[in-house]
C-alpha positions in Angstrom: 0.3 0.1 0.0 1.9 3.2 -0.9 1.9 6.4 1.2 -0.8 8.6 0.1 -3.2 5.5 0.2 -2.3 5.1 3.9 -2.4 9.1 4.3 -5.8 9.1 3.1 -7.2 6.6 5.0 -5.7 8.3 8.1 -7.2 11.4 6.7 -10.8 9.5 7.1 -9.7 8.0 10.6 -9.4 11.6 11.3 -12.4 13.2 9.7 -15.5 13.4 11.9 -17.3 11.2 10.5 -15.3 8.6 10.0 -17.5 5.3 11.0 -15.0 2.8 11.7 -11.9 4.2 12.7 -10.9 1.0 14.6 -10.9 -1.0 11.5 -8.7 1.2 9.8 -6.4 1.6 12.2 -6.3 -2.2 12.7 -5.7 -2.7 8.6 -3.6 -0.3 7.8 -1.4 1.1 10.5 -1.1 -1.6 13.4 2.1 -3.2 11.9 3.6 0.0 9.3 6.9 0.8 9.8 8.1 3.4 12.5 9.6 6.2 10.4 6.7 5.2 7.5 3.7 5.6 10.4 5.6 9.0 11.7 5.8 10.2 8.2 2.1 9.5 7.5 0.8 11.4 11.1 3.0 14.4 9.5 5.1 13.8 13.0 8.1 13.2 14.1 9.8 11.7 17.3 10.6 15.1 18.4 6.6 16.0 18.5 4.6 18.4 17.2 4.9 22.1 17.8 2.0 24.7 18.7 0.8 25.8 15.3 0.4 21.8 14.0 -2.0 21.0 17.2 -4.2 24.3 17.3 -4.6 23.3 13.1 -5.6 19.1 14.5 -7.8 20.3 17.5 -9.6 22.9 14.6 -10.1 19.9 12.1 -10.6 16.8 15.1 -12.3 18.5 18.1 -11.5 17.8 21.5 -10.4 14.6 22.7 -13.3 13.6 24.4 -15.9 10.3 24.0 -19.4 10.8 23.3 -21.9 11.5 26.6 -26.0 12.2 26.8 -26.2 15.9 26.9 -29.1 17.8 28.8 -31.6 19.4 25.4 -31.4 23.3 26.0 -33.6 24.5 27.9 -36.2 25.6 25.6 -36.3 22.2 24.3 -37.3 20.8 27.7 -40.3 23.9 27.9 -41.5 22.8 24.5 -41.3 18.9 25.4 -43.1 19.8 29.1 -46.1 20.9 26.3 -46.1 17.6 24.2 -48.3 15.4 26.2 -52.0 14.2 24.9 -53.9 16.4 27.2 -52.1 19.4 27.1 -52.7 19.3 23.5 -56.0 18.7 24.0 -56.9 21.4 26.3 -54.9 23.8 23.9 -57.2 22.9 21.0 -60.3 23.1 23.1 -59.3 26.4 24.4 -59.0 27.5 20.5 -61.9 26.4 19.8 -63.8 27.8 22.8 -62.0 31.7 21.7 -63.2 31.1 17.7 -66.3 30.4 18.7 -66.8 33.5 21.5 -63.9 35.8 21.0 -65.6 38.4 23.4 -65.7 35.8 26.5 -61.8 34.8 27.7 -62.9 33.2 30.6 -62.9 29.6 29.6 -59.7 30.1 27.3 -58.0 32.0 30.9 -59.1 29.2 32.9 -57.9 26.4 30.7 -54.2 28.5 30.1 -53.7 28.4 33.8 -54.4 25.2 33.8 -52.2 24.2 31.2 -49.8 26.6 32.3 -49.3 24.7 35.7 -49.2 21.9 34.7 -46.1 22.3 31.6 -44.2 24.7 33.5 -44.1 23.5 36.9 -43.4 19.3 35.0 -40.8 21.7 32.8 -39.0 23.2 36.1 -38.9 19.9 37.9 -36.7 18.1 35.0 -34.9 20.9 34.9 -33.7 20.9 38.5 -32.9 17.0 37.5 -31.1 16.9 34.4 -28.8 20.1 36.3 -28.1 18.8 39.2 -27.2 15.0 37.0 -24.4 17.1 35.3 -23.2 18.3 37.9 -22.6 15.1 39.7 -22.0 13.8 36.5 -18.5 16.5 36.1 -15.4 14.4 35.3 -11.8 14.3 36.7 -9.8 15.7 34.9 -6.5 13.5 33.6 -3.2 14.3 32.2 -0.7 12.8 30.0 2.7 12.4 29.4 3.8 14.0 25.7 7.2 15.2 24.0 6.0 18.4 22.0 8.1 21.2 20.3 8.6 24.0 21.6 8.5 27.4 19.9 12.9 27.4 20.2 12.7 24.3 18.2 13.9 21.8 21.2 11.9 18.6 22.2 10.7 18.6 26.0 8.3 16.3 27.9 5.0 18.3 29.6 2.1 17.4 30.8 -1.1 18.4 29.5 -4.6 17.1 29.9 -6.2 14.2 28.1 -8.5 16.4 25.9 -6.3 18.3 24.1 -4.3 15.3 22.5 -4.0 15.3 18.8 -3.5 12.7 16.2 0.0 12.3 16.2 1.1 13.7 19.6 4.4 11.6 21.1 2.9 10.2 24.3 4.9 8.1 27.0 3.4 5.5 29.4 4.1 3.9 32.8 2.4 1.6 35.4 -0.4 3.0 36.5 -1.3 5.1 33.5 -4.2 5.4 32.0 -4.1 5.3 27.9 -5.5 8.6 26.7 -6.5 7.9 23.0 -6.2 4.8 20.6 -1.8 5.0 20.3 0.4 2.8 17.9 3.2 1.6 19.7 7.1 3.0 18.7 9.2 1.2 21.5 7.9 -1.1 24.2 9.6 -2.8 27.2 7.7 -5.5 29.3 4.3 -3.6 28.5 1.2 -4.9 30.2 -2.4 -3.5 29.2 -5.5 -4.1 30.9 -8.5 -3.9 28.1 -11.2 -5.3 31.0 -12.8 -2.0 30.1 -13.5 -3.1 26.9 -13.9 -6.9 27.2 -14.6 -7.6 30.8 -11.1 -10.1 30.5 -9.6 -9.4 33.9 -6.2 -10.7 32.9 -4.3 -8.1 31.6 -2.5 -8.6 27.4 1.0 -8.0 26.2 1.6 -5.1 24.2 5.2 -4.7 21.9 6.1 -2.5 19.0 5.8 -4.2 15.9 9.0 -6.3 14.7 10.6 -7.4 11.3 8.1 -10.3 11.5 4.4 -9.0 12.6 2.4 -9.6 9.5 1.1 -6.7 7.2 -2.4 -7.1 6.5 -3.8 -9.5 8.8 -7.6 -7.7 9.8 -7.9 -9.4 13.8 -10.3 -8.4 16.1 -9.0 -5.0 16.4 -8.5 -5.8 20.2 -6.5 -8.1 19.5 -3.7 -6.3 17.8 -0.3 -6.4 19.7 1.1 -3.0 18.5 -1.8 -1.1 19.2 -3.3 0.6 22.8 -6.9 1.8 23.4 -8.4 4.7 25.1 -9.5 3.5 28.3 -7.4 1.4 28.8 -4.5 0.8 31.8 -1.0 0.0 31.8 -0.4 -2.7 34.5 3.1 -2.7 33.9 6.3 -2.0 31.9 6.9 1.3 29.6 6.1 2.7 26.4 6.6 4.9 23.8 3.7 5.4 21.1 2.4 7.9 18.6 -1.6 9.1 18.8 -3.4 7.5 15.6 -7.3 8.5 16.8 -8.8 10.7 19.4 -12.5 11.6 20.4 -15.0 10.0 18.6 -12.5 8.8 16.5 -11.6 5.9 18.8 -12.3 2.5 19.5 -14.2 3.9 23.0 -15.6 6.5 21.2 -17.4 4.6 18.5 -18.6 2.0 21.4 -19.7 5.5 22.9 -21.6 7.0 20.0 -23.4 3.9 19.4 -25.1 3.6 23.0 -25.7 7.8 22.7 -29.2 8.2 21.3 -33.0 7.4 21.9 -33.8 5.0 24.2 -36.2 2.3 24.0 -39.3 2.4 25.6 -39.7 1.4 29.7 -42.2 -0.3 31.2 -43.3 3.1 32.5 -43.3 4.9 29.5 -45.7 2.4 27.7 -47.7 2.6 31.2 -48.3 6.5 31.4 -48.8 6.3 27.2 -51.4 3.1 27.6 -53.1 5.2 30.1 -53.4 8.3 28.3 -55.0 6.8 25.3 -57.6 4.7 27.7 -59.0 8.6 28.6 -58.6 9.7 25.3 -60.9 6.8 23.9 -63.3 7.5 26.6 -63.3 10.6 26.0 -63.5 10.4 22.3 -66.6 8.1 23.3 -69.0 10.8 25.4 -68.1 13.8 24.1 -70.0 13.1 20.8 -73.0 11.6 22.9 -73.3 15.0 25.3 -73.1 16.9 22.0 -75.4 15.1 20.2 -78.4 15.5 23.0 -77.5 18.9 23.6 -77.8 20.1 20.2 -80.8 18.4 19.5 -82.3 20.7 22.9 -80.3 23.6 23.0 -78.5 24.4 18.9 -75.3 23.4 18.1 -72.6 26.4 18.9 -74.3 25.8 22.7 -74.4 22.3 22.6 -70.4 22.7 21.5 -69.3 24.7 24.1 -71.1 22.6 26.9 -69.2 19.5 24.6 -66.2 20.7 25.2 -66.5 21.4 29.0 -67.4 18.0 29.4 -63.9 17.2 27.2 -61.9 19.0 30.0 -63.8 17.5 32.9 -62.8 14.3 31.6 -59.2 15.5 31.4 -56.5 14.4 33.9 -54.5 17.4 32.8 -52.5 17.4 35.6 -50.9 14.0 35.3 -47.7 15.3 33.8 -47.3 17.7 36.5 -48.2 15.1 39.2 -46.2 12.0 37.7 -43.5 14.6 37.6 -44.0 16.0 41.0 -44.0 12.4 42.2 -40.5 11.3 40.7 -39.0 14.2 41.7 -39.7 14.0 45.3 -38.7 10.5 44.9 -35.5 11.9 43.4 -35.0 14.0 46.3 -36.0 11.0 49.0 -33.6 8.7 47.1 -30.4 11.2 46.9 -30.0 11.3 50.4 -30.0 7.1 50.8 -26.9 7.6 48.6 -28.6 7.6 45.0 -28.5 9.8 41.9 -31.2 9.6 39.7 -30.0 10.1 35.8 -33.8 9.9 34.5 -36.3 10.5 36.9 -38.6 7.7 34.7 -36.3 5.5 36.1 -37.6 5.9 39.5 -41.4 4.3 38.7 -39.1 1.3 37.0 -37.3 0.4 40.0 -40.3 -0.1 42.1 -41.8 -1.9 39.4 -38.5 -4.0 39.0 -38.9 -7.7 39.7 -35.4 -9.3 38.6 -32.5 -7.6 38.9 -29.5 -9.2 37.7 -25.9 -7.9 39.2 -22.5 -8.6 38.6 -20.5 -10.5 41.4 -17.3 -8.6 42.2 -17.7 -5.6 44.7 -21.5 -6.1 44.9 -21.8 -9.8 46.4 -18.0 -9.5 47.7 -15.4 -7.0 48.7 -13.5 -6.7 45.9 -10.7 -7.2 48.2 -8.9 -10.3 48.0 -7.5 -12.3 51.1 -5.1 -15.2 51.6 -7.6 -17.8 53.1 -5.7 -20.7 53.0 -2.2 -21.9 52.8 -1.7 -25.5 52.2 0.3 -28.3 51.4 0.4 -30.5 48.0 -2.0 -32.9 50.5 -4.0 -30.6 51.4 -2.7 -30.0 54.8 -2.2 -26.2 56.5 1.7 -25.1 55.7 4.0 -22.6 57.0 6.7 -23.3 54.1 4.3 -22.2 51.2 3.3 -18.9 52.9 6.8 -18.2 53.7 8.5 -19.2 50.3 5.2 -17.3 48.6 5.8 -14.5 50.7 9.4 -14.4 49.7 8.2 -14.2 45.9 5.8 -11.7 46.0 8.2 -9.5 48.9 10.7 -8.8 46.6 9.9 -8.8 43.0 10.3 -5.4 41.5 7.1 -5.6 38.4 3.5 -3.9 39.6 2.4 -5.8 42.5 -1.2 -7.8 41.7 -4.1 -8.2 44.4 -3.1 -12.0 45.2 0.3 -10.7 46.1 -0.9 -7.3 48.0 -2.7 -10.3 49.9 0.2 -12.2 50.8 2.6 -9.0 52.0 -0.3 -8.7 54.3 1.2 -11.1 56.4 3.8 -8.1 57.7 5.1 -11.0 60.9 6.9 -12.7 58.0 9.2 -9.3 57.5 12.1 -10.5 59.8 12.4 -13.7 58.0 12.5 -12.1 54.5 15.1 -9.9 55.9 17.8 -13.0 55.5 17.6 -12.8 52.4 18.8 -10.4 49.4 17.7 -10.5 45.7 19.9 -11.5 42.9 17.7 -11.4 40.3 14.1 -11.7 38.5 12.4 -13.8 35.5 9.3 -11.6 35.1 5.6 -12.9 34.9 4.4 -12.9 31.4 0.8 -14.5 30.7 2.5 -17.4 28.2 4.3 -18.8 31.1 1.7 -17.4 33.9 4.5 -17.4 36.5 7.0 -15.0 37.8 10.2 -16.4 39.9 13.0 -14.1 41.8 16.1 -15.3 42.5 17.6 -14.7 46.3 21.2 -15.3 47.6 20.8 -17.0 51.6 23.3 -16.5 53.6 25.1 -19.8 53.3 25.7 -18.6 50.0 23.6 -20.8 47.9 21.0 -19.1 45.9 17.3 -19.6 45.9 14.6 -19.8 43.5 11.3 -19.5 44.0 8.5 -19.4 41.8 4.7 -18.9 41.6 2.6 -19.2 39.3 -0.7 -21.2 38.0 -1.3 -24.6 38.5 -1.2 -26.3 35.6 2.0 -24.3 34.5 3.6 -25.2 37.4 3.1 -28.7 37.3 5.2 -28.6 34.0 8.6 -27.2 35.5 8.1 -29.2 39.2 10.3 -32.2 39.2 9.2 -33.2 42.8 6.7 -32.5 45.2 7.3 -31.8 49.0 4.8 -33.6 51.3 5.0 -33.1 54.8 8.9 -34.1 55.3 9.0 -36.1 52.5 10.1 -35.1 48.9 8.2 -37.4 46.2 9.1 -37.7 42.5 6.3 -35.7 40.4 4.3 -38.5 38.8 1.8 -38.1 36.8 -0.3 -39.9 39.4 0.4 -37.6 41.6 -0.1 -34.5 39.3 -3.7 -35.8 39.0 -3.8 -36.0 43.0 -3.0 -32.3 43.1 -5.4 -31.2 40.5 -8.3 -33.0 42.4 -7.1 -30.7 45.7 -6.9 -27.9 43.8 -10.5 -28.2 41.7 -11.9 -29.0 45.0 -10.4 -25.6 46.5 -11.7 -23.8 43.1 -15.5 -25.2 43.8 -15.2 -23.7 47.3 -14.8 -20.4 45.4 -11.0 -19.9 45.8 -8.3 -19.1 43.5 -5.0 -21.6 43.8 -1.4 -20.4 42.9 1.1 -23.2 43.6 4.7 -22.3 45.0 7.8 -24.2 44.0 11.7 -23.6 44.5 14.6 -24.6 43.5 18.5 -24.5 45.2 21.8 -24.4 43.2 25.4 -22.9 43.9 25.4 -19.2 42.9 26.1 -18.1 39.6 27.5 -15.0 38.0 25.3 -15.3 34.8 21.9 -13.7 34.8 18.9 -15.9 35.4 16.5 -16.7 32.8 13.4 -18.8 31.6 15.6 -22.0 31.1 16.2 -22.1 35.2 12.1 -22.3 35.5 12.6 -26.8 35.5 13.7 -28.8 38.3 11.8 -27.4 40.5 10.6 -28.7 44.2 6.3 -28.2 45.0 5.8 -26.8 48.3 2.8 -26.1 48.6 -0.3 -23.6 47.4 -1.7 -20.4 48.1 -5.8 -20.1 47.8 -7.3 -17.1 47.8 -10.9 -15.8 48.4 -13.0 -12.6 47.5 -15.2 -13.0 50.6 -18.5 -12.3 50.6 -20.1 -8.3 52.2 -21.2 -9.3 55.5 -24.9 -7.1 54.0 -24.9 -9.0 50.7 -26.9 -11.9 52.1 -29.2 -9.6 54.3 -29.6 -7.5 51.1 -30.8 -10.6 49.4 -33.5 -11.6 51.4 -34.5 -8.4 51.5 -34.7 -8.1 47.9 -36.4 -11.9 47.9 -38.6 -10.1 50.7 -40.2 -7.6 48.6 -40.8 -9.7 45.4 -37.4 -9.1 43.7 -35.8 -12.0 41.9 -31.7 -11.7 42.2 -29.5 -13.3 39.6 -26.1 -13.1 39.5 -24.0 -12.1 35.7 -20.6 -11.9 35.4 -17.5 -12.4 33.5 -16.1 -14.3 36.1 -15.2 -17.9 37.2 -18.3 -20.5 37.8 -17.1 -22.3 40.5 -16.1 -19.1 42.4 -18.9 -17.5 41.2 -21.6 -20.7 42.5 -19.5 -20.8 45.9 -20.2 -17.1 46.2 -23.5 -17.1 45.6 -23.8 -20.2 47.8 -22.7 -18.2 50.8 -25.2 -15.0 50.1 -28.1 -17.3 49.9 -28.9 -17.7 46.2 -30.0 -20.5 44.3 -27.2 -22.2 42.7 -29.2 -25.5 41.5 -29.2 -23.6 37.8 -25.9 -21.9 36.1 -25.2 -21.5 32.7 -21.7 -20.2 30.7 -21.7 -17.3 27.8 -21.2 -20.3 25.6 -23.8 -22.6 27.1 -26.4 -19.5 25.9 -24.4 -18.1 23.0 -25.5 -20.9 20.1 -29.8 -20.4 21.5 -32.5 -18.9 19.6 -35.3 -16.7 21.8 -37.2 -19.7 22.4 -34.7 -22.0 23.9 -32.6 -19.3 25.9 -36.2 -18.3 27.3 -36.6 -21.5 28.9 -32.7 -21.3 30.2 -33.2 -18.2 31.8 -36.5 -18.8 33.7 -35.0 -21.5 35.6 -31.1 -20.4 35.7 -29.7 -18.0 38.8 -26.3 -18.2 37.8 -24.4 -16.4 34.6 -20.5 -17.0 34.5 -17.7 -15.8 31.8 -20.4 -13.9 29.9 -19.7 -11.8 27.5 -21.6 -8.3 26.6 -23.9 -9.2 24.0 -24.9 -12.2 26.0 -25.3 -10.1 29.1 -27.8 -8.2 27.0 -29.5 -11.3 25.5 -30.4 -12.3 28.6 -31.7 -9.0 30.2 -33.9 -8.9 26.7 -35.2 -12.4 27.5 -36.2 -11.6 30.6 -38.7 -8.4 29.5 -39.8 -11.0 26.9 -41.1 -13.0 29.8 -42.7 -9.8 31.1 -40.5 -9.0 33.9 -39.3 -5.1 34.9 -35.7 -6.1 34.6 -32.7 -4.1 36.4 -28.8 -4.2 36.0 -26.0 -3.7 38.0 -23.0 -3.1 36.1 -20.4 -0.8 36.1 -18.0 -1.8 33.2 -18.1 -0.6 29.6 -18.6 -4.4 28.7 -22.0 -3.9 31.0 -23.2 -1.0 28.9 -25.2 -3.0 26.1 -26.9 -4.5 29.2 -27.3 -1.0 30.9 -28.9 0.5 28.2 -31.7 -2.7 27.2 -32.5 -2.7 30.6 -36.0 -1.2 32.1 -33.9 0.9 34.9 -29.8 0.4 34.6 -28.0 0.9 37.7 -24.0 1.9 38.2 -22.3 3.9 40.8 -19.9 6.5 40.9 -16.6 4.6 40.0 -18.0 2.7 37.2 -16.3 3.8 34.0 -17.9 7.0 32.0 -19.9 4.8 29.4 -21.5 2.5 32.1 -22.5 5.7 34.0 -24.0 7.1 30.7 -25.9 4.0 30.2 -27.3 4.0 33.0 -30.8 5.8 34.4 -29.4 5.2 38.4 -26.0 5.8 39.7 -25.2 4.5 43.4 -22.7 6.5 45.7 -22.1 3.2 47.5 -22.0 -0.5 45.5 -24.6 -1.9 48.2 -27.6 -3.9 47.6 -28.7 -2.6 51.0 -29.2 0.8 49.1 -31.3 -0.9 46.5 -33.7 -2.5 48.3 -34.1 1.1 49.9 -34.9 2.5 46.3 -36.9 -0.6 45.2 -39.3 1.2 48.3 -39.1 4.5 47.3 -39.6 3.5 43.8 -43.2 1.6 44.8 -44.0 4.8 47.0 -44.0 7.2 43.9 -45.3 4.4 41.6 -48.2 4.2 44.0 -48.8 7.6 44.7 -48.7 8.2 40.9 -51.4 5.7 40.7 -53.3 6.7 43.3 -53.8 10.1 41.0 -54.8 8.3 38.0 -57.4 6.2 39.3 -59.0 8.9 41.7 -59.7 11.6 38.8 -60.4 8.9 35.8 -62.7 7.2 38.4 -64.4 10.7 39.4 -64.0 12.5 36.3 -65.9 9.8 34.4 -68.3 9.7 37.1 -69.3 13.4 37.1 -69.6 13.2 32.7 -71.8 10.1 32.9 -73.8 12.4 35.3 -73.9 15.4 33.1 -75.0 13.2 30.0 -78.0 11.4 32.3 -79.0 15.5 33.7 -78.6 16.6 29.6 -81.2 13.4 28.9 -83.7 15.2 31.2 -83.3 18.3 32.3 -84.2 21.3 30.2 -81.1 23.1 31.0 -77.4 22.1 31.4 -76.2 20.9 34.1 -73.8 23.2 34.6 -72.4 25.8 32.5 -68.9 25.5 30.8 -67.2 27.5 33.1 -67.9 26.2 35.9 -67.4 23.0 34.9 -63.6 24.9 34.1 -63.6 26.1 37.8 -64.8 22.6 39.3 -62.0 20.7 37.7 -59.4 23.2 38.5 -60.2 23.1 42.1 -60.0 19.4 42.0 -56.9 19.4 40.3 -55.2 21.8 43.1 -56.4 19.4 45.7 -54.6 16.8 43.9 -51.4 18.7 43.9 -50.7 17.1 47.8 -50.5 13.3 46.2 -46.9 13.0 45.8 -46.0 13.7 50.1 -48.8 10.7 50.6 -48.0 7.9 52.8 -48.3 4.2 51.3 -49.6 1.8 53.1 -47.4 -1.1 54.7 -48.9 -4.1 53.0 -48.4 -2.1 49.3 -45.0 -1.9 49.3 -44.4 -5.4 49.6 -44.7 -6.8 45.6 -43.3 -4.9 42.5 -46.2 -2.8 41.1 -46.7 -2.4 37.0 -48.7 -0.6 34.6 -52.1 -2.4 34.0 -54.6 0.2 31.8 -57.3 -2.3 31.3 -57.1 -2.0 35.6 -57.3 1.8 35.3 -60.6 1.1 32.7 -61.9 -1.2 35.2 -61.4 0.7 38.3 -63.7 3.7 36.3 -66.4 1.3 35.2 -66.9 0.1 38.8 -66.4 3.8 41.0 -67.3 6.3 38.4 -71.1 5.1 38.5 -70.6 5.2 42.5 -70.6 8.5 42.3 -72.9 9.0 40.0 -75.8 7.5 42.3 -75.3 10.3 44.8 -75.3 13.1 41.7 -78.6 11.9 40.8 -80.5 12.0 44.3 -78.8 15.5 44.5 -80.5 16.4 40.9 -83.7 14.7 42.5 -83.2 16.3 45.7 -82.6 19.9 44.2 -85.6 19.1 41.5 -88.4 18.0 43.9 -87.4 19.2 47.4 -85.9 22.4 46.6 -88.1 22.8 44.0 -85.3 23.6 40.9 -87.7 22.4 38.5 -86.9 25.0 35.3 -85.0 27.1 34.0 -85.6 29.7 35.9 -84.2 28.3 39.1 -81.4 27.2 36.5 -78.8 29.0 39.1 -80.0 27.4 42.4 -79.6 23.6 41.0 -76.0 24.9 39.1 -75.1 26.0 42.6 -76.5 22.9 44.6 -74.4 20.4 42.3 -71.6 22.6 41.9 -71.1 22.2 46.1 -72.2 18.1 46.0 -69.4 17.7 43.0 -66.9 19.0 44.3 -67.1 17.2 48.2 -67.4 14.3 46.8 -64.9 14.0 44.5 -62.5 15.6 46.6 -63.2 13.5 49.4 -62.5 10.0 47.4 -59.0 11.1 47.4 -59.4 9.9 51.4 -61.6 7.0 49.9 -58.9 5.8 47.2 -55.5 6.4 48.6 -56.3 3.3 50.7 -57.1 0.0 50.8 -58.5 0.2 54.5 -60.6 2.1 55.7 -60.1 5.9 55.7 -59.3 7.6 58.5 -59.6 5.0 61.0 -57.2 2.3 59.9 -55.5 4.7 57.2 -54.6 8.4 57.7 -53.6 10.6 54.9 -50.5 12.8 55.6 -50.8 16.5 56.7 -50.6 18.0 53.3 -53.2 16.0 51.8 -55.8 16.7 54.6 -54.9 20.4 54.7 -55.2 21.0 50.6 -58.4 18.7 50.3 -60.0 20.2 53.2 -59.2 24.0 52.0 -60.5 22.9 48.9 -63.7 22.1 50.2 -63.8 25.2 52.0 -63.8 27.3 48.6 -65.9 25.2 47.0 -68.4 25.8 49.5 -68.0 29.8 49.8 -67.9 30.3 45.6 -71.3 30.7 46.0 -71.5 33.3 48.5 -69.0 35.4 46.7 -68.3 37.8 44.2 -66.6 35.0 41.9 -69.8 32.7 42.1 -71.9 35.7 41.2 -69.5 35.9 37.8 -69.6 31.9 37.6 -73.9 32.3 37.7 -74.2 31.2 41.5 -76.5 31.9 44.1 -76.4 31.0 48.0 -77.3 28.2 48.7 -80.3 27.8 52.0 -78.7 26.3 55.5 -81.7 23.4 55.1 -79.2 22.4 51.8 -76.3 21.7 54.1 -78.1 18.9 56.3 -79.1 16.9 52.7 -75.9 17.9 51.8 -73.9 15.7 54.6 -76.6 12.8 54.4 -75.8 12.6 51.1 -71.4 12.9 51.6 -71.9 10.0 54.7 -73.8 7.6 52.2 -71.7 8.6 49.3 -68.8 7.5 51.3 -69.8 4.3 53.0 -71.1 2.7 49.4 -67.3 3.6 47.9 -65.9 1.3 50.9 -68.3 -1.3 50.2 -67.4 -0.9 46.2 -63.6 -0.8 47.7 -64.3 -4.0 49.6 -66.4 -6.2 46.8 -63.5 -5.0 44.4 -60.9 -6.1 46.2 -62.1 -9.4 46.7 -63.0 -9.9 43.1 -59.8 -8.8 41.5 -57.9 -9.2 44.1 -56.0 -6.0 44.1 -56.7 -2.2 44.9 -54.7 0.0 43.8 
């Protein structure tokens, strides 16, 4: 491939629209000679100058990956009005204005109702998004680069990662994060952890291209030995590399870009939508009937205004506000419990969650390796294994891993180590899977101490020390040792074998060939122990109806052991290779009976989530790595932690400030409180509004005048809606919180048909009272009739809040919170007082005689008794209330 072709490919990588940067890099840049690569990128080992850096920043943009940002406030405000009920109200206001331009009262009342709902919804959402953005502020990282100063000299400097450009010369050392996609120029003992991209915990060795490297292979980009990817980190060694891709053109950036955008609808979104359209369908049936009746009796325009007012009366225009206020209150409550809510809708999904998929490390376990046992090769406790293992870990010069740190925690062995001096070291690599130190003993001999994986160690040991005997390492003995270590694996332990060799001193350097003819002295068994709180948290989740499944990339035997200790059923487990060939039907059957999934890839995790959703579950997924991002996006509620990778946090709906399942249990309860209060509002409003409209339909058939003026209907609806604003602050019965709760539009429709006519019964008795007892039986008494029904309707509608909010007997067995009691009482007082005010006069109302209120008290008490009876009957028949 000629230079011009390569430069074209690099330009495509650098270009802002390049869709496949990692593949271009893999096929065309990974194995180029250093001089040719630097020439192609327009750089040199001396680095770039200030002018080149500025030009490339202008061309490519800053070095950061895509992440979701809140929309502009104006778009958020527009979305607050994007609701079917608000659209209906605005259409009704427009029609009223067109039919009667001089009377602005009706359109103004509708405008007030819309403004209260939309503006408060916008305010709550805007505040939440601003808070989430502040919580998501990233730590500012730097990279070491060689750059050319204005005088032409090159120097190593620290620069913010965001300012890196293609062609920068970057220097890496142990512990560094790889700041962009890099092609290595030189490397020494370089091992990179790619767990952030692959989920694989073991680091991979990287090296600069050599003369034998292939020229035109197209492997998996992550398998390229000469390339380091943005977001990975250096475990050991050092390197010099050149930046070949930044920001969205990196491998990490391409993955992040695929995760940013419109998310699939969750159960919450689908539930709100189904309820909205259910009520609109009721409206489309009821309003034309009322319009037809009144048109026949009064004429088209009067009938149209009345029918439009009925439509407003049937519309729960406060639904967006009540939903948002409930979710906002839930978010505030959860923040006090170390839970940050990024997307408000996720709170309800949290409460509806009946399956939680979680990883193992750090969630069920302490994420801290401890040395659990030190044994000889017969499985008996052995101090020799611990002492020689300590020497190996103590004297190695490379980056000490978690198992080395667990061994070195035995500080009482430091005096023993002081008797030795370091002679040489044979570093670890992932082909040999072992490392050795050579120590000088006081007697003058050299002691080689080797520690590593079981299989690799057994191949280099010629004998084994068991008790006081040294036995030849026969195939039979190797089999016994494998059986013993396998039993340890089944107990959740990771095992390393320790071996030694003594020999006379030598001046030559030691190498891999010296790792032979060793004597195996024992093994070290390590454990990431379960958290003390994990078992309690899982039991609490089960008590609240949440099934827990573990999905991990870790070893199956280790995972089963930990799960068993924390109280999870491990009778059925599966590995990634088991589910890979299955179709959806077979996978659903497997997932339904399986609790533990081990050695899972990112796509396999997402498939398990989708399988559970197909089976009707609301699924939560707890993960913190990039390999968890697809499953986090697919889940109904994605849960991550503040120490997670940026991509995992971007994909999540909820971020835990503490990786603890007990925090999740508290979140589940808060989610159910939020959901319960939303359902209260919907059922209260839907049933009472439906009852009112049914009463109007019946009254329209028999009365010589409209039962309520359009303006009176609007005021009645506005007052009732204001009484509902305290619902987010109500408490829920303990019994309600014990099970996951899901949206069920059919149940809401059924509830309307049961409870709505109950209120209509007492509306009709009120009609009879006003007509026959108080003589309001003609057009001359229209104002008296309308005033009487206005008061009765508002009282019964408002009292239904207390009747429906609990499955128990209100006021006696379950009382509403103080905000609910206070606001409903205030609205009742206002409703009774309106006919006696100037406002009432303008609304066409008149004062009611004192005798009326005695009859009204009887009506209200009878209504409460009937509603309680209907409630008991409904629960007996359908087994539920809210």
